[in-house]
N, C-alpha and C positions, 0 to 999 in steps of 0.2 A: 843093913837096913835097905829095904828096896826103895828105889827112887820114886819121887812123887809125880804123878801124872798131871799134865797140864789140864786145867779145867776147861780150856778152849778146844782141846783135841786137835790143834793144828800141827804140832810138832810130831806127835806119835812116839816120843822117846822118853825114857825115864831119866831123871836127874841122877848123877853119880852118887854113890854112897860115901858118906863122910868117913874119914880115916884119921888116925892120929889120936892125940890126947883128947880131942873134942869128942871122940866116939864113945867115951865111957869105959866100961869094963872090958871091951873087946881086946883092946891093945893090938899087939902085932899078931895075935892068934885068931883074929877075926876071919871068918870064912870068906871065900871069894864071892864076888857079886854074881848073881844068877845071870844067865844069858839074856840078851835084850828081848823084850816082848815083840811079838809081830806087830806090824804097823796097824794102827787103828783105822777104822772105816772113815772114808772122807767125810768131812764135816765143814762147818763154816770156818773160813780162814781168819786167823788172828790179824786184825788190822794193824797191830803194833809190831808184828814180825816182818822182817824183810821179805820181798817176794821171792818165790821159789824160782829155780833156774829154768824150769820148763814153761813158766808163764811168760807172755810177752811183756816188755817194759811198759810201765804205766806212762800215760801221756802227761806232759808238763801242764801245770795249772796256769802258766803264763799265756795271756791272750795273744801275745806276739808270736809264741811258738805255735799256736793253733792256726794262724793265718800265714805262717811262713811256708813257702813252697817246699816240696819234698827234696828237690835237688839242692836247695840251699842248705838243707840239714845233712848233706852228705850222701844223698841218694844217687848222685851222678857217678859215672865211672871215672876211674883214674884220679888225678889230682885236680880236676876241674871243680873247684868249690863254688864257682859262680853259676853253674847250671848250664853253661853254653859249651858246645863241643869245641875242641881246639882245632885251629887251621892246620892243614898238613905242613910238614917241615920241608925245607930244602935239603938237598943231599948233605950239605955241610952242617945241618942241624939248626940253621937259623930260620926265622919266620918269613913267610911270603907277604906279610902285612905291608912293609914299605913299598914293595913293588905294586901291590894292588892300589895303595893310596896314590902313588905316583901316576899310575895309569888313569885313575879317575880324574886327577887334576889335569893331566894332559888332554883327556877327552873333553873335559869342561872348557879348557882353553881353545881347543879346535872348534867346538860347537858354537861358542859365544863370540869367537873372533873372526870366523869366516862367514861371509854372506854371499849367496848366489841370487842375483836379481834378474828378472825376466826383461824382455825388450820393451815392455810397456810399463815398467816399474822404476821408481826412484825411492831412495831411503834417506831419512833424516837421522844424522848421528848426533847424539847428545852425550856430553861428558858430565856426569853427576847432575843430569837434568838440564844442563845449559847447552844451547845449540853449538855444535862444533863445525860440521860441514855436511854437504849433500853428496851421496854416492849414486852413481848411475847404473845402468844394466851391466851385467857381468859379475865377476868374482871380486869382492872387496874385502880388505882386512881392517879390523878395528881392534881396539883394546878390549879385553874380555869384560863381560858383565860381572859386577855392577858398575865398573868404571865407566864404560861406554855402552849405550843402548842404541838400537836401530829400529826406527819406525818406518815400515814400507807402505807405499801407497801406489795405486794404479793411476798414473798421471795422464795417459792417453785414452783411458776408458771414457766413453761418452755417457754421462749420467743424465737421466731423464726424470722429470716429475711433472705431474698434472696439477693444474690449478683451475678450479677447486678439486679436491679429492672426492671421489664418489660422484653422486648425482645431485649434490647440493647446488643451489643457485649462487652466482657471483654477479650481482647487479652493478652496473657502472653507468655514469651519466655522460651523455654525448653533448656536443656543442649546441645542438638545437633543443636541449632540455628534455631529451627522451632517455628512458632507461632501456638498457640492453643486457641480456644475460650472456656472459662470455665464458668460454671454456678453452684453455690453451695449454700447450705443451712447451716446456723449456728444456733445451739441450745445452749441456755445459761440460767442461773438463778442467783439470788443474794445469795451469801454465807456469806457476812458480810455487814449488812445494814448501819452501821456507815461509813465504808469506801466508800460504794456505794454513799452515800449522800454527803459526805464532801471532798473526795479526788479528784474527777473529776468534771469538770464543766458540761459536757454532757456525761454521761456514755454510752449511746446507740451509739452515734456517735463514741466514742472511741473504742467500741467493733468492729464496722464496719471497722474502719481504721486499727485496729490491725489484723483483719481477712484478709483483702486484702494484707497487708504487709507479713503476714505469708504464704499465698497462693503463692505469687510471689516468695518468697525465696525457698519454697519447690518445686515448679515447675521447677525452674532453676537448681535443682540438679538431675532431672530425664530426660531421653530422651522421645521423642514424643511417641514411642511405649509403654513405661511403663505408661505414663500419660493416654493414651487411652485404655490400656489393663486392664483386670480384677484384677490381682494381684497387678499391679502397682498402680491402683487407690486406692485400700485398703491401701497400704502403704502411698500414698499421703495424704489421709484423716487423718491417724494417725499422720503423721508428722505435718500437719497444726494444729491439735488440741493441740499437745504438745507445739508448738511454741507460739500459742496464750495464753495458760495458763501461760507459763513462762513470757511473756511480761506483761500480766495483773497483775500477782502477783508482778512483779517488780514495777508497778505503784500503787500498793495497791488499786486496783479498787474495790475489794469486789465482783468480778464476777467469776463464775465457768462455764467453757465451757463444755457442756454435749456431744457435738459431732459436726462433720462436715460431711455433706453428699454431695458428688459430683454428681450433677444432669446431667451435660452435659459436654462433652469434644470433640469438633468438630473442624475441620480446619476452617480458616477464610472463610467468605462467598464468597469473590472474587476468591478464588482458590478451592472452595469446589468441583466443578465438576471435575477438573483435579485431585484433591486428590482422589476422588472416583474411577477414572479410574486407578490410580496407585494402589489403594487398591485392586481393582478387579484383576489386573495383578499379584500382589503379592499373592493373594489367589489362583489363577490358578497355579502359579509356585509352591506354597506349595503343591497343590493337586497333580501335576505331580511328584514332588519329593517324596511324600508319596507313590504314585503308583509304582514308580521305586524301592523304598526301599522294598515295599511288594513283588514285583517280585523277587528282589535279595534274599530276605529271602526264597522264595519258591524254587528257583534254588539251593541255598545252602543246604536247607533241603533235597531236592531230591538227590543231590550229596552225602551228608552225609549218606543217607539211602542206596544208591547203594554201597558206600564204605563199610558200615557195612555188607551188604549182601555178597559182594565179600570176605571180611575177613572170614565170616562163611564158605563159599564154599572152600576157600583155606585151612582152618583148616581141613575140611573133606577130601579134596584131599590129604593132607599129611598123613592122616591115611590110606586111600585106594586109591592109585592113579588110578589103572586100572578101578575100579568100578566107581569112580567119573568121569573119562574121558568119559566112555561110557554113563553115565547118562547125562552128559552135552551135548554130541552129540545128544542123543535122544530128549532132551528138545529143543535144537536149531533147529533140523529138524522139530519137531512138530510145533514150532512157525513160521518157514519159510513156510512150506507146508500147514498151516491151511487155508489160503485164496487162494490156488491154485486150479484151475478147473481140472487139469490133475493129474492123479495118475499113476505112472510108477512102475511096480513091476517086478523085475528080478528073474528069477528062471526057473527051468525045468517044462514043461507041464503047464505053466501059460501064459495066454494071456498077451501080453506086455502092452496093454492099456485097461483100464476099464473105460467106460464113466459114472462113478458114478455121477458126478455133473449134467450131462444131464438127467439122470434118476430122480434125485431129483427134478429138475425143472419141468419136465413133471408131476411128481406126485403132486407137489404143484399147478400147473395149473389146473389139474383135480379136486383137492379138492375145489379150488375157483369156478370152474364152477358148481359143485354140490351145493355149498352153495348159489349161486345166483338163 
């Protein structure tokens, strides 16, 4: 009996014919089975049959397998089941891993234990965050990080900051109850790195606050004219520097004040125009006073000169009164008649009037006419 064909058409093969007693009357004389039929045309695959060898394996339904990398499922070469390539082996077959790890540790020790500081630098060494010691310029060795850490600072660098910052006003009260707008520059550096790092929470802010306090205290001791004047400004800068250094030393800040430079000392902006007018009036008054003093000095000097000349004449007069009297008379008449156009001469056989000035004028006019 011919085999029965699968109703799904997937296998394409007939089932074998039954033999033996169950076959009925055929017995052992049953004819042989006919040759297998040609494969059937492709049709829908039976989902209950195992996949054919030419089809790719079906993907697992597990979500873990869906997201697992390809290499982890055996896609990598060799025996690397982790997906990472193997390191090259040494000639003896052992791994280079210990040597690489040792080199990394040695490099880490060298980098974190050796410190090269410049000529202007110092470093604070801390052991587990606690101060240990200070290192200076040059090469220094410490324990590796994180056991010890080094914080390097520029100790000889001159730091500068302006007070106030920008173009804002900084009004201060003088001893004569006047307001003045000040702008100044503070120069400082680090003199003790340990105190600078551990005594103050914010050293730069502390220096600014101390500078303003010292400036206000010093301005309050001087009048407005001294604050705005040349000599008074120099004294003000010196006073502020001394006050700042004293306060910072009391705080053990580790900061050295190198200088305070007063950049501007002007009246407040709201009264600046009126203040300029007052300044101009004061300058004019000072100029007039200087002129008056100069004229007074000239008059006094002339009077003193006349007095000295009179004393000399009087001394000569006491020696020869008649001669001196006559000489004085002649000098006086010469001085009086020098600019007189008329000359009167008294005497016998002499014309009483000689028009000498008229003769001179005519001669001068004739000379001018010849010259033209």
